[in-house]
KOLFI-944318 format. One record per residue: residue number from 0; residue in one letter; x, y, z of N, C-alpha, C in turn. Coordinates in nm, 3 decimals. Layout:
N
<k->NUM&r->A&npx->X&npy->Y&npz->Z&capx->X&capy->Y&capz->Z&cpx->X&cpy->Y&cpz->Z>
...
***
This chain:
71
<k->0&r->M&npx->-0.759&npy->-1.661&npz->-1.126&capx->-0.891&capy->-1.639&capz->-1.067&cpx->-0.954&cpy->-1.520&cpz->-1.136>
<k->1&r->S&npx->-1.079&npy->-1.533&npz->-1.174&capx->-1.145&capy->-1.421&capz->-1.240&cpx->-1.180&cpy->-1.313&cpz->-1.139>
<k->2&r->L&npx->-1.195&npy->-1.191&npz->-1.187&capx->-1.230&capy->-1.079&capz->-1.098&cpx->-1.365&cpy->-1.099&cpz->-1.035>
<k->3&r->V&npx->-1.456&npy->-1.167&npz->-1.103&capx->-1.592&capy->-1.189&capz->-1.050&cpx->-1.587&cpy->-1.276&cpz->-0.926>
<k->4&r->N&npx->-1.500&npy->-1.376&npz->-0.924&capx->-1.494&capy->-1.470&capz->-0.813&cpx->-1.393&cpy->-1.433&cpz->-0.705>
<k->5&r->K&npx->-1.320&npy->-1.326&npz->-0.726&capx->-1.218&capy->-1.287&capz->-0.629&cpx->-1.283&cpy->-1.236&cpz->-0.501>
<k->6&r->K&npx->-1.228&npy->-1.275&npz->-0.389&capx->-1.276&capy->-1.230&capz->-0.259&cpx->-1.182&cpy->-1.122&cpz->-0.207>
<k->7&r->Y&npx->-1.236&npy->-1.004&npz->-0.184&capx->-1.157&capy->-0.893&capz->-0.132&cpx->-1.176&cpy->-0.883&cpz->0.018>
<k->8&r->V&npx->-1.068&npy->-0.855&npz->0.088&capx->-1.073&capy->-0.845&capz->0.234&cpx->-1.082&cpy->-0.701&cpz->0.279>
<k->9&r->N&npx->-1.022&npy->-0.610&npz->0.202&capx->-1.025&capy->-0.469&capz->0.242&cpx->-1.023&cpy->-0.380&cpz->0.119>
<k->10&r->V&npx->-1.041&npy->-0.252&npz->0.142&capx->-1.049&capy->-0.155&capz->0.033&cpx->-0.918&cpy->-0.146&cpz->-0.043>
<k->11&r->M&npx->-0.806&npy->-0.163&npz->0.025&capx->-0.677&capy->-0.155&capz->-0.043&cpx->-0.663&cpy->-0.262&cpz->-0.151>
<k->12&r->E&npx->-0.727&npy->-0.377&npz->-0.131&capx->-0.722&capy->-0.481&capz->-0.234&cpx->-0.797&cpy->-0.438&cpz->-0.359>
<k->13&r->F&npx->-0.906&npy->-0.363&npz->-0.343&capx->-0.976&capy->-0.308&capz->-0.458&cpx->-0.884&cpy->-0.212&cpz->-0.533>
<k->14&r->E&npx->-0.812&npy->-0.130&npz->-0.460&capx->-0.720&capy->-0.035&capz->-0.523&cpx->-0.611&cpy->-0.108&cpz->-0.601>
<k->15&r->D&npx->-0.556&npy->-0.214&npz->-0.542&capx->-0.453&capy->-0.291&capz->-0.610&cpx->-0.506&cpy->-0.350&cpz->-0.741>
<k->16&r->E&npx->-0.627&npy->-0.403&npz->-0.736&capx->-0.688&capy->-0.462&capz->-0.855&cpx->-0.717&cpy->-0.354&cpz->-0.960>
<k->17&r->A&npx->-0.762&npy->-0.239&npz->-0.916&capx->-0.789&capy->-0.129&capz->-1.009&cpx->-0.661&cpy->-0.086&cpz->-1.079>
<k->18&r->K&npx->-0.554&npy->-0.078&npz->-1.005&capx->-0.426&capy->-0.036&capz->-1.063&cpx->-0.381&cpy->-0.133&cpz->-1.171>
<k->19&r->K&npx->-0.407&npy->-0.262&npz->-1.151&capx->-0.369&capy->-0.363&capz->-1.249&cpx->-0.456&cpy->-0.358&cpz->-1.375>
<k->20&r->N&npx->-0.582&npy->-0.315&npz->-1.360&capx->-0.678&capy->-0.330&capz->-1.469&cpx->-0.718&cpy->-0.201&cpz->-1.540>
<k->21&r->L&npx->-0.687&npy->-0.086&npz->-1.483&capx->-0.720&capy->0.042&capz->-1.546&cpx->-0.597&cpy->0.099&cpz->-1.616>
<k->22&r->T&npx->-0.623&npy->0.184&npz->-1.711&capx->-0.510&capy->0.256&capz->-1.770&cpx->-0.452&cpy->0.348&cpz->-1.662>
<k->23&r->N&npx->-0.329&npy->0.390&npz->-1.680&capx->-0.265&capy->0.475&capz->-1.581&cpx->-0.343&cpy->0.605&cpz->-1.560>
<k->24&r->N&npx->-0.391&npy->0.667&npz->-1.667&capx->-0.468&capy->0.792&capz->-1.654&cpx->-0.597&cpy->0.769&cpz->-1.576>
<k->25&r->S&npx->-0.667&npy->0.660&npz->-1.606&capx->-0.793&capy->0.631&capz->-1.536&cpx->-0.769&cpy->0.604&cpz->-1.388>
<k->26&r->Y&npx->-0.668&npy->0.522&npz->-1.360&capx->-0.638&capy->0.491&capz->-1.221&cpx->-0.600&cpy->0.617&cpz->-1.143>
<k->27&r->T&npx->-0.517&npy->0.698&npz->-1.200&capx->-0.474&capy->0.822&capz->-1.135&cpx->-0.592&cpy->0.913&cpz->-1.107>
<k->28&r->Y&npx->-0.685&npy->0.923&npz->-1.201&capx->-0.804&capy->1.007&capz->-1.184&cpx->-0.889&cpy->0.957&cpz->-1.067>
<k->29&r->Y&npx->-0.920&npy->0.829&npz->-1.065&capx->-1.002&capy->0.774&capz->-0.957&cpx->-0.929&cpy->0.776&cpz->-0.824>
<k->30&r->R&npx->-0.801&npy->0.743&npz->-0.824&capx->-0.724&capy->0.738&capz->-0.700&cpx->-0.710&cpy->0.876&cpz->-0.637>
<k->31&r->S&npx->-0.708&npy->0.980&npz->-0.719&capx->-0.694&capy->1.114&capz->-0.666&cpx->-0.822&cpy->1.167&cpz->-0.604>
<k->32&r->G&npx->-0.932&npy->1.095&npz->-0.622&capx->-1.059&capy->1.141&capz->-0.568&cpx->-1.133&cpy->1.226&cpz->-0.669>
<k->33&r->A&npx->-1.089&npy->1.224&npz->-0.792&capx->-1.153&capy->1.292&capz->-0.905&cpx->-1.148&cpy->1.443&cpz->-0.889>
<k->34&r->N&npx->-1.236&npy->1.502&npz->-0.813&capx->-1.238&capy->1.648&capz->-0.798&cpx->-1.249&cpy->1.685&cpz->-0.651>
<k->35&r->G&npx->-1.147&npy->1.747&npz->-0.599&capx->-1.152&capy->1.797&capz->-0.463&cpx->-1.118&cpy->1.698&cpz->-0.355>
<k->36&r->E&npx->-1.123&npy->1.570&npz->-0.384&capx->-1.091&capy->1.463&capz->-0.290&cpx->-1.182&cpy->1.458&cpz->-0.168>
<k->37&r->Y&npx->-1.295&npy->1.526&npz->-0.170&capx->-1.386&capy->1.523&capz->-0.054&cpx->-1.442&cpy->1.384&cpz->-0.032>
<k->38&r->T&npx->-1.492&npy->1.322&npz->-0.138&capx->-1.550&capy->1.189&capz->-0.124&cpx->-1.444&cpy->1.087&cpz->-0.086>
<k->39&r->L&npx->-1.326&npy->1.097&npz->-0.144&capx->-1.217&capy->1.006&capz->-0.112&cpx->-1.184&cpy->1.013&cpz->0.037>
<k->40&r->R&npx->-1.171&npy->1.134&npz->0.090&capx->-1.142&capy->1.153&capz->0.232&cpx->-1.254&cpy->1.097&cpz->0.319>
<k->41&r->D&npx->-1.379&npy->1.128&npz->0.283&capx->-1.493&capy->1.081&capz->0.362&cpx->-1.503&cpy->0.928&cpz->0.359>
<k->42&r->N&npx->-1.482&npy->0.870&npz->0.242&capx->-1.489&capy->0.724&capz->0.232&cpx->-1.378&cpy->0.657&cpz->0.310>
<k->43&r->S&npx->-1.257&npy->0.709&npz->0.299&capx->-1.145&capy->0.652&capz->0.374&cpx->-1.170&cpy->0.661&cpz->0.524>
<k->44&r->S&npx->-1.223&npy->0.773&npz->0.566&capx->-1.255&capy->0.792&capz->0.708&cpx->-1.363&cpy->0.694&cpz->0.753>
<k->45&r->A&npx->-1.465&npy->0.677&npz->0.672&capx->-1.575&capy->0.587&capz->0.707&cpx->-1.525&cpy->0.443&cpz->0.716>
<k->46&r->Y&npx->-1.446&npy->0.399&npz->0.619&capx->-1.395&capy->0.262&capz->0.622&cpx->-1.301&cpy->0.239&cpz->0.739>
<k->47&r->S&npx->-1.227&npy->0.340&npz->0.779&capx->-1.134&capy->0.322&capz->0.890&cpx->-1.207&cpy->0.307&cpz->1.024>
<k->48&r->R&npx->-1.332&npy->0.350&npz->1.031&capx->-1.410&capy->0.337&capz->1.155&cpx->-1.474&cpy->0.199&cpz->1.169>
<k->49&r->I&npx->-1.475&npy->0.119&npz->1.064&capx->-1.536&capy->-0.014&capz->1.069&cpx->-1.437&cpy->-0.111&cpz->1.132>
<k->50&r->K&npx->-1.478&npy->-0.170&npz->1.239&capx->-1.393&capy->-0.266&capz->1.309&cpx->-1.462&cpy->-0.403&cpz->1.305>
<k->51&r->L&npx->-1.391&npy->-0.503&npz->1.257&capx->-1.443&capy->-0.638&capz->1.252&cpx->-1.368&cpy->-0.725&cpz->1.351>
<k->52&r->N&npx->-1.441&npy->-0.805&npz->1.423&capx->-1.381&capy->-0.901&capz->1.512&cpx->-1.386&cpy->-1.036&cpz->1.442>
<k->53&r->P&npx->-1.273&npy->-1.087&npz->1.394&capx->-1.275&capy->-1.210&capz->1.314&cpx->-1.328&cpy->-1.331&cpz->1.391>
<k->54&r->Y&npx->-1.321&npy->-1.330&npz->1.522&capx->-1.368&capy->-1.444&capz->1.599&cpx->-1.520&cpy->-1.453&cpz->1.601>
<k->55&r->V&npx->-1.587&npy->-1.340&npz->1.584&capx->-1.733&capy->-1.339&capz->1.580&cpx->-1.781&cpy->-1.411&cpz->1.454>
<k->56&r->C&npx->-1.704&npy->-1.402&npz->1.348&capx->-1.742&capy->-1.461&capz->1.220&cpx->-1.698&cpy->-1.607&cpz->1.207>
<k->57&r->A&npx->-1.630&npy->-1.662&npz->1.305&capx->-1.580&capy->-1.799&capz->1.296&cpx->-1.696&cpy->-1.897&cpz->1.287>
<k->58&r->G&npx->-1.682&npy->-1.994&npz->1.198&capx->-1.783&capy->-2.099&capz->1.186&cpx->-1.899&cpy->-2.066&cpz->1.094>
<k->59&r->L&npx->-1.903&npy->-1.947&npz->1.039&capx->-2.011&capy->-1.911&capz->0.949&cpx->-1.979&cpy->-1.965&cpz->0.810>
<k->60&r->K&npx->-2.082&npy->-2.016&npz->0.742&capx->-2.063&capy->-2.070&capz->0.608&cpx->-2.164&cpy->-2.009&cpz->0.512>
<k->61&r->D&npx->-2.125&npy->-2.003&npz->0.387&capx->-2.216&capy->-1.964&capz->0.279&cpx->-2.287&cpy->-1.832&cpz->0.303>
<k->62&r->I&npx->-2.215&npy->-1.733&npz->0.353&capx->-2.272&capy->-1.601&capz->0.375&cpx->-2.268&cpy->-1.524&cpz->0.243>
<k->63&r->D&npx->-2.378&npy->-1.461&npz->0.207&capx->-2.386&capy->-1.383&capz->0.083&cpx->-2.403&cpy->-1.236&cpz->0.120>
<k->64&r->I&npx->-2.299&npy->-1.157&npz->0.097&capx->-2.306&capy->-1.014&capz->0.127&cpx->-2.311&cpy->-0.932&cpz->-0.001>
<k->65&r->S&npx->-2.354&npy->-0.996&npz->-0.109&capx->-2.360&capy->-0.925&capz->-0.236&cpx->-2.470&cpy->-0.818&cpz->-0.233>
<k->66&r->T&npx->-2.455&npy->-0.721&npz->-0.319&capx->-2.551&capy->-0.612&capz->-0.329&cpx->-2.557&cpy->-0.563&cpz->-0.473>
<k->67&r->T&npx->-2.656&npy->-0.484&npz->-0.502&capx->-2.669&capy->-0.425&capz->-0.635&cpx->-2.658&cpy->-0.274&cpz->-0.621>
<k->68&r->V&npx->-2.575&npy->-0.213&npz->-0.703&capx->-2.557&capy->-0.069&capz->-0.699&cpx->-2.607&cpy->-0.011&cpz->-0.830>
<k->69&r->L&npx->-2.690&npy->0.089&npz->-0.822&capx->-2.743&capy->0.159&capz->-0.939&cpx->-2.814&cpy->0.065&cpz->-1.035>
<k->70&r->G&npx->-2.896&npy->-0.021&npz->-0.983&capx->-2.975&capy->-0.101&capz->-1.075&cpx->-2.995&cpy->-0.238&cpz->-1.029>
***
């Protein structure tokens, strides 16, 4: 399956994919939060507050949650 068509369920899946596709130095840099780890901590905290009820989403088809970042 290509990375473009892969469906990710959580942030940890993005990390797993990054580890497979980045060089060790690049992955380590990004995983460490780059500088100070402030953003990493804030992002992890923000994602942990998101609660999804899978039953609310039952029966939905063809949902597009794509977005454009920086352009």
